[in-house]
C-alpha positions, 0 to 999 in steps of 0.5 A, spaced: 715 587 709 720 593 705 723 599 705 725 605 700 730 610 701 731 617 699 736 615 694 731 611 690 734 605 692 727 600 694 727 592 697 723 589 699 724 582 706 719 577 709 723 575 715 722 568 717 723 561 722 717 557 718 712 555 721 709 558 729 716 556 732 721 555 726 724 549 729 722 548 736 729 548 738 732 554 742 741 554 743 742 554 751 746 559 751 743 565 748 736 564 747 737 564 740 731 559 737 733 556 730 730 556 724 727 551 720 726 554 713 730 548 710 724 543 712 721 542 704 728 540 702 730 533 702 738 532 701 736 525 698 738 526 690 733 523 689 727 525 692 722 530 688 725 536 692 733 534 692 737 541 692 741 541 686 746 547 682 739 551 678 733 546 680 728 552 683 724 549 689 717 551 690 719 556 695 714 560 700 719 565 701 718 570 695 719 577 697 717 582 691 719 588 686 715 592 679 717 597 677 712 600 671 712 603 665 710 610 669 716 610 673 713 607 682 716 603 684 712 597 689 716 593 694 711 588 698 711 581 701 705 578 705 708 571 710 703 567 709 705 559 707 702 557 702 698 563 701 703 567 700 703 568 692 695 567 692 696 574 697 701 578 692 698 576 687 692 580 690 695 586 693 698 586 686 692 587 682 688 590 685 692 596 686 696 596 679 691 593 675 684 595 678 687 602 680 684 601 688 687 605 694 694 601 696 692 601 702 685 599 701 688 593 697 693 590 702 686 591 707 682 588 701 679 581 704 682 574 701 682 568 700 688 561 699 686 555 697 691 550 701 694 550 708 695 555 713 700 555 719 698 550 722 692 547 718 692 541 713 686 542 710 687 543 703 679 548 703 679 554 700 678 559 706 676 565 704 675 571 709 668 573 712 667 580 708 666 577 701 660 578 700 655 573 701 653 571 693 661 570 693 660 563 697 653 562 695 656 561 687 662 556 690 657 552 693 653 552 687 659 549 684 660 544 691 667 546 692 669 545 699 670 552 702 672 555 710 670 561 712 674 564 715 675 571 721 673 578 717 682 580 719 683 572 722 690 573 720 691 566 718 692 567 711 698 571 713 698 578 712 701 584 707 705 590 707 708 594 701 711 601 700 711 605 693 714 611 690 713 615 686 715 617 680 716 624 684 719 621 689 713 621 694 711 614 698 706 611 700 706 605 704 699 600 706 700 595 712 696 589 713 690 591 720 691 582 720 697 585 723 701 589 728 705 591 723 705 598 721 709 604 717 714 609 718 717 615 714 722 619 717 
């Protein structure tokens, strides 16, 4: 989800073809599948999601970076459809505001209000690792909740790199996916 070089240049990026298999079309001569990132936009100028100059449309590709006052630089990101902004906010808040170690902030249980990959539901989805009292409180408020597996990848997977003012790098990879942290 990101990289940081010896010079201090830090880049956050997310690779995505959108949906489970992009457009579902593979170019026969190359074997390359077509992406489907434009599926949320419209070429109809009267449509709410029409493409137009200076128009900022909702999009789930949102790699993130932050430079903090004390000199830390953080690049982070999350794949996971509508849950990306929610998960990114959780990772950032846990690490920066509450001081959780980076790996703990990435690994902690998350939630998603809205759709996941291939699921049209709009329920509040929570990892089963949340304390039972969280589910009890939501049920008392008649919140439509859905319990997800402890490390279910359907709510996305995150990664992060922090460059400390001392130039030391710290990385975290989500146990929900097959990613990793590498340094050399």
